[in-house]
N, C-alpha and C positions, 0 to 999 in steps of 0.2 A: 366408487371409494377411492380416495388418494391413497397411493404406494408407498410405502416405507423409503426414503432414499438412501437409508444405508447411513455411513460414516462419512458421507461427503456434506460439507459445510459450506456457508457463503461466507466470505472474510472480507474484510475491508483493509487494504492497503494505504499506508498514510506516508508522506515524504519527510525524512526526518530534516533536512535543512530548513524546508518551509516553517515547520513547527519551532525550530531554535531561531527564526528568524534571522539567519545568517546575513550578513551584508555583501552582496556578490555584485560586481560590475554590471553584468548583464541580466540583472533584474528586471523583470518586466513588471509584475503586480505583488501586490501584497495578497496573502491568503495562503489557506491550505489545500493541495491538491490531493484527492484521494482515487484510487483504482478499486473494481471490486473483483473479486476472483473466487474460486473454490478451492478446496483443499481435502484431502481424505486425511481425515483426523487419527485414523489407525496407523498409517503410513509416517505422518509428520506430527506429532502431538505437540514439538515446540513452534513457538511462533515465526511464522514464514518472513523470510527478508528475502527481496528481489530488487535487482538495479533496473531501473525504467527510466521512461522520460518524464522529466516535469517540467511541464510548459510556464509554471512561476519561475522557476530558477533557471530556466532556460539550457538547461544540460541534464545529462543522464544521473541519477543520484540513488541511494539506497532508498527504498520503501519497505516499511516493516508494517507488520500485522498489529491492527488495534483491535479493540474490542466495543 
C-alpha cells in the first residue's frame, strides 16, 4: 500500500514576465515556461515565489506558484 506523504505537495511555478508577454529585447521565443517543485503546506501556506532562470526571457525572473 502507498504511504501518506504528509504535508508535501507538488507545485507548478510559472514565469510572470512570460505570462504578461512583456517585450524584452533579448526575447528568444514566445510561450510560458514552468518549473515543478515541492513545498511543505504546513510551513508555507502562502503561494511560493522564487527567482529562477527563464529561457524564454533569457534572464532571471520571478516565478510564482500557480494552481
